[in-house]
N, C-alpha and C positions, 0 to 999 in steps of 0.2 A: 750175465751170460754174454760171451763175446759174439758179436755178429759180423759176418762177412758181407760186405757190400756186393750186391748182384747175385747172391745165392739165397735159396729158400731158407727160412728160419723156422724152428719149431715153435708152435704156439705155446706160450707158457701156461702152466697149470692155473686154472681159474680164469682164463681169458674169456670175456663175455661173448666172443664170436669164435667158437671152437671149430666151425665148419670150414673145410677147404673148398672154396667155391669153384676152383678149377677142376676138382675131382668130383664135384657134386652139382653139375649144371642144372639138374632138375630143381634142386632147392633154390639155386640162384634165380631161376626163372620164376619160381613160386613167390619169392620175396619181392621181386621187381613188380610182379602183377599185383601183389598185395599192396605195395606202396602206391602204385598208380591208382588202385581202387580207393584207398583211403584218402588220397589227395583230392579225388573228386568229391568226396563227402565232407572232408575237413580241410579246405585249402588253407595254406599258411596265411595268417592274418596280415602279416607285414607284406608278403609278396602280392597278395590280392589288393591291398591298399595302394601299393606302389604302382601297380600296372593298370588299375581300374580307370578307364577313361572318364573324364569329368563331364563331357557333353552328354546331355540327356538324349538318349536314342529315340525317344518319342517326339522330340522337337524337330522342326524342319532344319535341315543342314543349311549352312551359309551358301548363298549364291555368289558372294563377292570373293575377292582375292584372298581373304582371310580363311577360306575353306581349308587351306593347307595347314592351318594352326588349330584344327579341331581335335587334335590327338593329345592335347595336354591332359595330365592325369590329376586326380584328386590330391595326390601327394604333392604335385607341383604347386597347386593352388594353396595348399597348407602353408608353404613357405611364404608365398606372396601375400596371402591374407594377413599373416602375422605382422608384416611390416608395411602394410598398405597405407597406414596413417602417416608414415614418414614421407610419402610422396607429396603430401600437402604442406610440409614444413619448408620454410625458406632457409633456415639456419639449422644445420644438422651437427650434432656432436660427432666426435671422431668414431665412436663405437656404432652410432646410428648409420653413418656413411659406410662403414665397413659391412654392416648388415645388408644394406641395399646392394652394394657392389658384389658381395658374395652370392646373393640371391640372383642378381642379374647375370652374373657369370655362369651360374649353374643352369639357368633356363637357356641361355645362349648356347652353351656347349652341348646341351642335350638336343636342341632343335636348330643347330647351326645351319644345316643344309636348307631348311625352309626359310629361316630368317635371312640368310644371305641371298636367297633367291628373290625374296621380296625387295630387298635393298637394290639388288642388281636391276630389277625391272621397274624401279621407281618412276622413271619418266613415262613409260608406257602405261603403268597403272594409274598415274595421276591424270593422264590424258583421256581416260575412259569417262564417258558421260555418266552422271549419277542418274540411274533409272527412276522414272516416276510411274505410278500405276496406269495401266491402260483401261480403256472403256470395258474391255472384256473382263479384266480383273475386278473392276468396280461391280459389274453385274453378277459376278460369281462369288463375291465376298460373303463369308459366313462367320458367325461368331465362333464356331467350332473349328475353324481352319487352323492348321498347325502353324506356329510361329517359331522363330529361333529361340535358343536357350538364353534367356535374359541374364540369369545369374552367371553363366559361363562367359557371356559376352563382356560383362563388367570385369570379371576376374582376368580375362584375357587382356583387356586394355591395361590393367594394372601390371600384369606380367611383362608386357611389351614396354611399358614405361620404365620398369625396373631395368630391363635389358638396355634401353636407351641411356639410362643414367650410368650404367656400367661402361658402355661404349664411350661415353663422354669422359669418364674417369681415366680411360685408356688413351685419351687424346684422339680418339677416332670420331672426330666431330662430324664429318660428312656423313658417316653411316648413322650416327646418333640422330642427326637432324632428319635424314631421309626416313628412318624407321618411325620417328615420332610424327612426322607429317603424314605418313601412310596410315598410322593408327588414328590420327585425327580425321583423316578422310574416311576411314572405316566408320567412325561415328556418324558422319554425314550420310553415308550409305544406309546405315541402320535406321537413322531418323526417317529416311525416305521409304523405308519398308523393305530394303534389301531385295529388290526385284519383285516384290509382291505388294500387298496392301499395307500401308502404314496405319498407325493407330496412336492414340494419345500416349499409351504406356510405351510403345515402341519408340516414339520420338523422344520420350524422357530417357530411355536407355541410351539412345544415340547421343543425346546431350551429355549424359554422364560420361560416355566414352570420350567425347570431344574434350570435356573439362579435365578428365584424368590426364590426357595427353598434353593439352595446350596450357593449362593454368600454370603460369610461371615458367614452365620448362622450355617451351619453344624459344622464348626470349633469352633464357639462360644459355641455351646452346649457341644462339646467334651471337651473343656478346662474348662468350668464352671461345668460340671457334676461330676467330680471327680470319674470316673468309675475305676475299678481295671485293672491291667495289662492284665489279660486274656481277659476281655471284649474288651479292645482296640485292642489287637492283632486279635481277631476274627472279629471285625468290619472292621479293615483295610483290611484284606484278602478278606472279602466278597465284600467290595466296589471296590477294584481293579478288581475283577472278573466281577461285574455288570457293571463297567465302559466300558467294551468292548462289552457288549451285546446290541448293537444298530447299526443301519445302519450308514455307513459313507456317505460323500457327494456324492461319485460316485454311491452308491447304491440307494440313493434318486433320483439322476438324471436318473437312469435306470427306476425308476417308472414313472418319468415324460415322458421319451421316449415312454414307452408302452402306456401311456394314450394318448399322442399326435398322435402317429401312428394310434391308433384305432379311434381317432377323425377324422383324415383325411380319413381313409378308410370307416368308417361307418356313419359319420355325415356330413362332409364337401362336399365331391364329390358325393352328391346325389341330384338330381334335386328336387326342392320343399321341401328341408329339413326344419326342424322347427327352425333352427338357423338363425334369420334375419340378423345377422352380416355377414354371409357367402352367403346368398341367392342371393343377387344381383351380387356378384362376379361370382359365379358358373353359373348363368343364361347366362352369356356372352360367355360361352364355348359351342360350338356345341356338341351335344350328341356323335358324332363320336370321339371327342377328350377327353372325360371325363376320360376314362381309362388311356390315355397317360398322362393327367394332374395329375391324382392320383399317377401314377408310378413315375413321376418326383418329386412331392412334397414329397412322402415317402422317395425317395432317398436322397434329400437334407436335410431333417430333420434327417435321420439316420446319414448322414455324419457329421452334426453339433454335434449330441450327441456323436458320436464316438470321434470326436476331443476334445470335452469338457471332456469326461471321461478319455482320455489319459492324458490331462493336470491335472485333479484332482488327478489322481494316481501318476503321475511323480512329481508334486509339492505340494503334500498334506501337507508337513511340511514347505513349503516356500510360504506363501500366498502373499508376495510382488511380487514374480515372477509370480505366478498364476494370479494375478490381471492384470498384463501387458499382458500376453498371451491371456487371455479371452477378454480383451479390444480390442486387435488386431482382434480377431475372430469376435467380435461384429461389429466393424467398417466395416469389409469386407462384412458381411451379410447385414448390413444397407445400404451400397452403392448399393448392388445388388437389394435391394427393392425399390430404388428411381425411380421415373418416368423417362423413357428414350424412345428413338426411337425404341430401340431393344425390349422393352416391348410391345410397340404398335404393332410391327410386329409379335410378338410371345406371344399372350395372355396366352397360356398354361403355358409356362415357367414363365411369369410374375406373374401369380396367385400364383404359388408355392413360388417364391422369396418374394412376398409381405406377404404371410402368415407366412413364417419363420421370416421375419424381425419384424412382429408384435408379434409373439407368443414365440420367443426364450426366455428362462429364463436366468437371470444373476446370476451365482452361486458364483462369486468371493466374494462378501460381505457376502453371506450366509455361505461360508466356513470359513471366519474369525470368524463369530459368533459361528460356530460349534467348532472351536479350542478353543475359549475363554471358552465356556461352559464345555469343557473337563477338563480345568484347575481346575475348582472349585471342582469337585468331586475327581479328582486326588489329589488335595491339602488336602481334608478332609481325604483321605486314608493315605497320608503321615503323616498328623498331628496325626492321631490315632496311627500309627506305632511308631512315636517319643514319644508320651505320654506313650505308653506301656513300653518303655525303661526307661523313666523318673520315672515311678512308681516303677521300679525295682532298682532305685537308681542313674541313670545317671543324669548328669547335663543338663540343657537346651542347645541345640547346639548353638554355637556362630558364626559359619561360615557355608557356603554351604557344605564344605568338611565334617565337623563333623555331619551335618544333614544327608548327604548321608550315612556316616558310621553308624550312629545310626540306620537308617532304613534299612540298607543293600541294598541300591538302587543306581543306577546311573541315575541321572535325564536327561531327554532329553534336547536338546538345546532350547533356547528361540525361539518359533515360530515367534515372531514378532521382532526379531533382524536380520537385513539384513546381519550382519556379522556372523550369526550362533553362537553367543556367548552363554554362559551359562545363566541360570536363575539367578536373583539377590537375595541376602539375606543380610539383614542388620538390625541393631537395629533401631527401630522407636518408640520414646517415651518409653512406658513400654512394648514393644513387640519386638520379633525377627520376621521379616516379609520376607516371600518368595514371590517374585513377578516377573511379566513378563512385557516387554514393551507392550503398548497398540496399538491401530490402527494407531497411528502416527509413529510407529516403532522407538520411542525414549525412552530412560530411563529418566523418569520424577521424579525420586527419590522416588518411592513408593507412588505416588500421587493416592489417592483413586478414582479419576475420570479418569485420563489419562492413568494410568497403570492398569494391571490386578493383583489384590491382591489374591494370591493363598492360603496362610495360614498365620495366626499369632499365635505365641506361647508366652505367657506371660513370661517375664524375670524372674519373681519370682515364677513360677509354681514349685511345688514339687510333 
């Protein structure tokens, strides 16, 4: 059948849509209403998945500058999570690099306005002091208090790391470095509690964010970016200063202490409290002994935190000793929490011992992670300082002594060397590599998995 453009055509016989909607507005409205009704009952799976926000609405929103990045969707993170392991690799195949860049470009183009705003406000954002909990927040801390979405926070760090990699591939080194540095700073803010109370698990998420951003990548941008000497010097100085603007392990443990003491005083030793896990235990204590039980529990919890804090302070640079001392403390507490005749005869004391055995946090492994994360940002600051001198004409340092002299620093001993030996520095392939022993406390020859790679400086850099 010949059709004339711009004129009405007859509906062929057997056409599945025989109605003329222009002449039947009532039917048109009916079908629109029906479609709208059905869409509310049976939303298209793909559309729902694409637009569904990934941030858990029951969690506390961010207080920091990353609150502008809370709108990423589950679909966004699907792409990121599939390739997240590539962020840890130092040598990528061509197809792996293409995957990273495609994902980074996709995230950047979708959230360009917010990402560009972060980069534009880089200096102002970095100048903001990292908040620490106030006395009022300590006294109001509760175990049921809302915290940020930990899963989203980790995925967001990966997404921004992928964007930074793409910016780097586009030779936009200044933007890549600024975004990565802001993401690393984001990790520090999370570690501190993001304007609220920190906790052991919150500090671990903050450390994970820092590592995703800083492990290998900060140094990689610095060496690839070919910045001038003045920029390197300024960046090195700033990163050294920022590196200290976060809680240490002992301060995080103090946040845990305050939360647990408040938990005991206001949530556990209360008849008919809302926490089912404590209800049955406390019901067995006569009302006349509740205050005595609370006093005993608060006392042993405080004693534990006092002991752990002393150990964290005394052995903060010797995690191998700290681990043994905390293990001894844990064994002692666990033994007291085991069923015994004494517990049967003294339920007040038994309740406190059992609660402590269940609730005490293990800080030894967390402290190892804390020290490891400090190495990455420290290494980036050292790398920038060395590159500043190389830009002025110095040769790439060939030994630990020349690297220290070039940067005007005396490096701390290797935290993971039981003999308190120095950090290791050697030529590996086309780089000079500064590294530490890993959690096995052995020198594995700058192994990318077993050791902690602090920085790499290309042998041929000028």
